[in-house]
C-alpha positions as CSV (number, residue, x, y, z in Angstrom):
1,M,85.7,61.5,58.6
2,K,89.3,60.8,59.4
3,Y,90.1,64.5,59.7
4,Q,87.1,65.0,62.0
5,L,88.3,62.2,64.2
6,Q,91.7,63.8,64.5
7,V,90.2,67.1,65.5
8,V,88.1,65.4,68.1
9,L,91.1,63.6,69.5
10,L,93.2,66.8,69.5
11,I,90.5,68.7,71.4
12,S,90.1,65.8,73.8
13,S,93.9,65.7,74.5
14,I,94.0,69.4,75.0
15,G,91.1,69.1,77.5
16,I,92.9,66.3,79.3
17,C,96.2,68.4,79.5
18,L,94.3,71.4,80.8
19,S,92.6,69.2,83.4
20,C,95.9,67.7,84.5
21,S,97.5,71.2,84.7
22,S,94.6,72.5,86.8
23,Q,94.9,69.5,89.1
24,Q,98.6,69.9,89.4
25,R,98.2,73.6,90.3
26,A,95.5,72.7,92.9
27,T,97.8,70.1,94.4
28,A,100.7,72.5,94.5
29,V,98.6,75.1,96.3
30,K,97.3,72.5,98.8
31,D,100.9,71.4,99.5
32,L,102.2,74.9,100.1
33,N,99.2,75.7,102.4
34,S,100.1,72.5,104.4
35,T,103.7,73.7,104.6
36,I,102.4,77.2,105.7
37,D,100.3,75.6,108.4
38,K,103.3,73.7,109.7
39,N,105.4,76.9,109.5
40,F,102.9,78.7,111.8
41,K,103.0,75.9,114.3
42,D,106.8,75.9,114.3
43,A,106.7,79.7,114.6
44,D,104.5,79.4,117.6
45,T,107.2,77.1,119.2
46,Q,110.0,79.5,118.2
47,Y,108.4,82.6,119.6
48,K,107.6,80.9,122.9
49,L,111.3,80.1,123.1
50,M,112.1,83.7,122.3
51,M,109.7,85.2,124.9
52,Q,111.3,83.1,127.6
53,V,114.8,84.7,127.1
54,L,113.7,88.2,126.2
55,P,114.7,90.7,128.9
56,A,112.0,92.7,130.5
57,G,111.3,96.0,128.7
58,Q,113.2,94.9,125.6
59,F,112.3,93.9,122.0
60,P,114.1,91.4,119.9
61,K,116.3,92.6,117.0
62,T,118.4,89.6,115.9
63,F,120.4,86.6,117.2
64,E,124.1,86.5,116.7
65,R,127.1,84.8,118.4
66,D,124.5,82.8,120.3
67,T,123.1,85.9,121.9
68,L,119.7,87.5,121.5
69,R,120.2,91.1,120.5
70,T,117.5,93.5,121.8
71,S,116.4,97.1,121.8
72,G,114.1,99.4,123.7
73,P,110.7,100.4,122.4
74,G,112.1,103.5,120.5
75,W,114.0,101.4,118.0
76,W,112.5,101.2,114.5
77,C,112.0,97.4,114.7
78,S,110.1,97.4,118.0
79,G,106.6,96.9,116.4
80,F,107.6,93.7,114.5
81,Y,107.7,91.5,117.6
82,P,104.1,92.1,118.8
83,G,103.0,92.1,115.1
84,S,104.6,88.7,114.5
85,L,103.0,87.3,117.7
86,L,99.6,88.5,116.6
87,Y,100.0,87.0,113.1
88,I,101.0,83.7,114.7
89,C,98.3,83.5,117.3
90,E,95.7,84.5,114.7
91,Q,96.6,81.2,113.0
92,T,97.3,79.0,116.0
93,K,94.8,80.5,118.5
94,D,97.6,80.4,121.1
95,T,96.6,82.7,124.0
96,V,100.1,82.6,125.5
97,L,101.4,84.5,122.5
98,Y,98.4,86.8,122.5
99,N,99.1,87.7,126.1
100,E,102.7,88.3,125.3
101,A,101.7,90.6,122.4
102,K,99.5,92.6,124.7
103,R,102.4,92.9,127.3
104,T,104.7,94.3,124.7
105,L,102.1,96.6,123.3
106,R,101.9,98.3,126.7
107,L,105.6,98.9,126.6
108,L,105.4,100.3,123.1
109,A,102.4,102.6,123.6
110,K,104.4,105.6,124.7
111,E,106.0,105.8,121.2
112,Q,102.7,107.2,119.9
113,F,104.1,110.6,120.9
114,N,107.6,110.0,119.4
115,T,108.2,112.8,116.8
116,T,111.9,112.0,116.3
117,T,111.4,109.1,113.9
118,H,109.7,108.4,110.5
119,D,109.3,104.7,111.4
120,L,106.0,105.0,113.3
121,G,104.3,103.0,110.6
122,F,106.6,100.1,111.3
123,M,106.5,100.6,115.0
124,M,102.9,101.3,115.6
125,Y,100.8,100.1,112.6
126,C,102.5,96.7,112.4
127,S,101.8,96.3,116.1
128,F,98.7,98.2,117.1
129,G,97.2,98.1,113.6
130,N,97.1,94.3,113.8
131,A,95.9,94.4,117.4
132,L,93.0,96.7,116.4
133,R,92.2,94.4,113.5
134,L,91.8,91.5,115.9
135,D,90.3,93.3,118.8
136,S,88.4,96.6,118.2
137,D,89.7,98.3,121.3
138,E,89.2,102.1,121.3
139,A,92.5,102.5,123.1
140,Y,94.3,101.0,120.2
141,K,92.5,103.3,117.8
142,Q,93.5,106.4,119.8
143,I,97.1,105.3,120.0
144,L,97.2,104.9,116.2
145,I,95.6,108.3,115.7
146,N,98.2,109.9,117.9
147,S,101.0,108.0,116.1
148,A,99.8,109.4,112.8
149,R,99.7,112.9,114.2
150,S,103.3,112.4,115.4
151,L,104.4,111.2,112.0
152,A,102.7,114.1,110.3
153,T,104.9,116.6,112.2
154,R,107.8,115.4,110.1
155,F,106.2,116.5,106.8
156,N,107.8,119.5,105.0
157,P,105.3,120.9,102.4
158,T,108.2,122.7,100.6
159,V,110.0,119.4,100.0
160,G,106.8,117.4,99.7
161,C,108.1,114.6,101.9
162,I,108.2,113.3,105.4
163,R,111.7,113.6,106.9
164,S,113.3,110.2,107.5
165,W,116.5,110.8,109.4
166,D,117.3,113.9,111.5
167,S,120.6,115.6,110.5
168,K,122.0,119.1,110.2
169,P,119.5,121.8,109.4
170,S,120.6,122.2,105.8
171,D,119.8,118.6,105.0
172,F,116.4,116.9,104.6
173,L,117.0,113.2,104.3
174,V,114.4,110.9,102.8
175,I,114.8,107.1,102.4
176,I,112.8,104.7,100.2
177,D,111.9,102.8,103.4
178,N,109.6,105.7,104.3
179,M,107.1,104.5,101.7
180,M,106.2,101.8,104.3
181,N,105.0,104.3,106.8
182,L,102.3,105.9,104.7
183,E,99.8,103.1,105.4
184,L,99.3,104.5,108.9
185,L,98.4,107.9,107.5
186,F,95.8,106.5,105.1
187,W,94.3,104.6,108.1
188,A,94.2,107.8,110.1
189,T,92.1,109.6,107.5
190,K,89.6,106.8,107.4
191,A,89.5,106.7,111.2
192,T,89.1,110.4,111.8
193,G,87.8,111.9,108.6
194,D,90.8,114.3,108.6
195,S,92.0,114.4,105.0
196,S,95.4,116.0,105.9
197,F,96.9,112.6,106.6
198,Y,95.8,111.3,103.2
199,K,97.2,114.4,101.5
200,I,100.6,114.0,103.2
201,A,100.8,110.4,102.1
202,V,100.0,111.2,98.5
203,T,102.4,114.1,98.3
204,H,105.2,112.1,99.8
205,A,104.6,109.2,97.4
206,N,104.4,111.6,94.4
207,T,107.7,113.3,95.3
208,T,109.4,110.0,95.9
209,M,108.1,108.6,92.6
210,K,109.5,111.7,90.8
211,N,112.9,111.8,92.4
212,H,113.9,108.4,93.9
213,F,113.7,106.3,90.8
214,R,116.0,105.7,87.9
215,P,114.8,105.2,84.3
216,D,114.9,101.4,84.9
217,Y,112.6,101.8,88.0
218,S,115.3,100.8,90.4
219,S,115.5,103.1,93.4
220,Y,118.1,105.2,95.2
221,H,118.2,104.6,98.9
222,V,118.7,108.1,100.2
223,L,117.8,111.5,98.8
224,N,119.0,114.7,100.4
225,Y,116.7,117.6,99.7
226,D,117.2,121.3,100.5
227,P,114.6,121.9,103.2
228,A,114.2,125.6,102.2
229,T,113.7,125.1,98.4
230,G,112.8,121.4,98.0
231,A,115.6,121.0,95.5
232,V,117.4,117.6,95.4
233,Q,120.9,118.1,96.7
234,Q,122.2,114.5,96.6
235,K,121.2,110.9,95.7
236,R,123.1,108.3,97.5
237,T,123.0,105.1,99.5
238,A,123.4,104.2,103.2
239,Q,122.9,100.4,103.2
240,G,123.5,99.5,99.5
241,A,126.7,98.5,97.7
242,A,127.1,101.9,96.0
243,D,125.1,105.1,95.4
244,S,124.1,103.9,92.0
245,S,123.3,100.3,93.0
246,A,119.9,98.7,93.6
247,W,119.9,97.8,97.3
248,A,117.6,94.7,97.5
249,R,115.5,95.6,100.5
250,G,115.0,99.1,99.2
251,Q,113.5,97.7,96.0
252,S,111.2,95.6,98.1
253,W,110.2,98.6,100.2
254,G,109.3,100.5,97.0
255,L,107.3,97.6,95.6
256,Y,105.3,97.2,98.7
257,G,104.8,100.9,99.3
258,Y,103.4,101.6,95.8
259,T,101.2,98.6,96.0
260,V,99.7,100.1,99.2
261,M,99.4,103.4,97.4
262,Y,97.2,101.9,94.7
263,R,95.1,100.0,97.3
264,E,94.4,103.2,99.2
265,T,93.8,105.6,96.3
266,H,92.9,103.5,93.2
267,D,95.1,105.9,91.2
268,K,96.4,103.9,88.3
269,K,99.8,105.8,88.3
270,Y,100.6,103.9,91.5
271,L,99.7,100.6,90.0
272,D,101.9,101.4,87.0
273,Q,104.7,102.3,89.4
274,A,104.3,99.1,91.4
275,N,104.3,97.0,88.1
276,H,107.4,98.8,86.9
277,I,109.3,98.0,90.1
278,A,108.0,94.4,90.0
279,H,109.3,94.0,86.5
280,F,112.7,95.5,87.4
281,I,113.0,92.9,90.1
282,L,111.7,89.9,88.2
283,N,113.6,90.7,85.0
284,N,116.9,91.4,86.8
285,H,119.6,89.1,85.5
286,H,121.0,88.8,89.0
287,L,117.8,87.6,90.6
288,P,118.4,83.9,91.5
289,A,116.0,81.2,90.3
290,D,114.8,80.7,93.9
291,K,113.9,84.4,94.0
292,I,115.9,85.1,97.2
293,P,117.9,88.2,96.1
294,Y,121.5,89.0,96.9
295,W,121.6,91.8,99.4
296,D,122.2,94.2,96.5
297,Y,121.3,93.5,92.9
298,D,124.6,95.1,91.8
299,V,127.0,94.0,94.5
300,P,130.4,92.7,93.2
301,G,131.0,89.0,93.8
302,I,127.7,87.6,92.6
303,P,127.0,84.6,92.8
304,D,129.1,84.4,96.0
305,A,127.5,87.4,97.6
306,L,125.2,87.0,100.6
307,R,121.4,86.7,100.1
308,D,118.8,88.7,102.0
309,A,115.8,86.7,103.2
310,S,114.2,89.9,104.6
311,A,114.1,91.5,101.1
312,A,112.5,88.3,99.8
313,A,109.9,88.1,102.5
314,I,108.8,91.7,101.9
315,M,108.7,91.1,98.2
316,A,106.6,88.0,98.5
317,S,104.0,89.8,100.6
318,A,103.9,92.6,98.1
319,F,103.6,90.3,95.1
320,I,100.6,88.5,96.6
321,E,98.7,91.7,97.1
322,L,99.8,93.2,93.8
323,S,98.6,90.1,92.0
324,G,95.1,91.1,93.0
325,Y,95.3,94.4,91.1
326,A,97.4,93.4,88.1
327,N,96.3,92.1,84.7
328,A,96.0,88.3,84.3
329,K,99.4,87.8,82.9
330,S,101.2,89.8,85.5
331,A,99.1,88.4,88.3
332,K,100.2,84.9,87.4
333,E,103.8,86.0,87.3
334,Y,103.6,87.7,90.7
335,M,101.9,84.8,92.4
336,A,104.5,82.4,90.8
337,A,107.3,84.5,92.2
338,A,105.7,84.7,95.7
339,T,105.1,80.9,95.6
340,T,108.7,80.3,94.8
341,I,109.9,82.6,97.6
342,L,107.6,81.0,100.2
343,Q,108.7,77.5,99.1
344,T,112.4,78.5,99.3
345,L,112.1,80.3,102.7
346,S,110.2,77.2,104.0
347,G,113.1,75.0,103.1
348,E,116.1,74.0,105.3
349,S,118.4,76.6,103.7
350,Y,116.4,79.5,105.3
351,K,114.0,78.2,107.9
352,A,115.6,77.5,111.2
353,V,115.4,74.2,112.9
354,T,112.9,74.4,115.8
355,G,114.6,75.2,119.0
356,T,117.5,77.1,117.4
357,N,118.2,80.5,116.0
358,G,117.2,82.3,119.2
359,G,113.5,81.7,118.4
360,F,113.6,83.5,115.1
361,I,111.9,81.7,112.1
362,L,114.2,82.7,109.3
363,Q,118.0,82.7,108.8
364,H,120.2,84.6,106.4
365,S,119.2,88.2,106.3
366,V,121.4,91.2,105.8
367,G,120.7,94.4,107.8
368,N,123.4,96.9,107.0
369,M,126.4,95.5,105.1
370,P,128.4,98.8,104.8
371,Q,128.3,99.2,108.5
372,H,129.0,95.5,109.2
373,S,125.8,95.4,111.2
374,E,123.4,92.5,111.4
375,V,125.0,90.6,108.5
376,D,123.8,87.1,107.7
377,V,121.6,86.8,110.7
378,P,117.9,86.5,111.5
379,L,116.0,89.7,111.6
380,T,112.7,90.5,113.3
381,Y,111.2,92.2,110.2
382,A,112.2,89.2,108.0
383,D,110.0,87.0,110.2
384,Y,107.2,89.6,110.3
385,Y,106.8,89.9,106.5
386,F,107.3,86.1,106.1
387,L,104.3,85.6,108.4
388,E,102.3,88.2,106.6
389,A,103.1,86.7,103.2
390,M,102.0,83.3,104.3
391,K,98.8,84.7,105.8
392,R,98.1,86.5,102.5
393,Y,98.9,83.4,100.4
394,K,96.4,81.3,102.5
395,E,93.7,84.0,102.0
396,A,94.4,84.5,98.3
397,T,94.3,80.8,97.5
398,K,91.0,80.2,99.3
399,K,89.2,82.4,96.7
């Protein structure tokens, strides 16, 4: 009888602990969602500040030395500003920001015919893709179709990739970032029924998976192929600490890109690849406890090296989506990492005080350290993926 009573008490205590744990998780989710709601309100204020000082015909890039740095619509980051505005106004219902987004979309529209860049996914899908999602305007659809056609002109079937950067004729440069532009091609096949876009995306992803990754599933930044034979001529970096190092944002691009590949194809090899990249990141002994990576996982000078909030924001957004495809153990790990990143980026170390930072939400990103360009500054794509990650977190935790 005494033994039975002990068993009953043990089961009861386990039940109480599980109940407490469940309540604690629910409270933590509620708290973070409240923080996210405040972040969107603050972002609304920040982007109204930014739009007031943004020169006509220009798009924001960063804010440094108390100056808003901008670009024309042909710069690879041009789509992030309207995309961010759309993410914010979707949450806050602010028509001022919605109208600003539509104004900048009109400036950006001509890039649908730009065949000199691989970044049309960033430029056009992050902007017009979100616009179409919120407003089924046929004009947006046609712009995206034309953008996909322009991107497809950069595909070389011998190499099996989309050319990233133009260079001398004997080079065919492909960067890991290019994985982010494939989502536009998948959309185009669904929109038009033309499978050629899908086939280009799959071929590019397969070639990249074969050649860009090391045995530990870290990625090189740049591969140089022979355009005539498809042979790999060189594996190097442009923005990382060394050719052999793991440039942090590049690892995040790969994680995000192969997560999208699995979503669009349901091919398990892409899920496996995304999981491998995720585990490289999360098991890396140089990943800080707050999950905001150093700008390169192998940079000398850790722990005094600069962090990259943009790499963290991209990673968080990817982890949230990947958690929906992974097994229970990995899903829990990915959501925990994304939660930590969002909590950290929402804190005073990374989130700018309202009314400062040129209107940008986040501080402390690293654009291109080797070129001493955009170092320890806000970046438009850091904000974009932070907003996307917060939106995804809200949606994932409502289920």
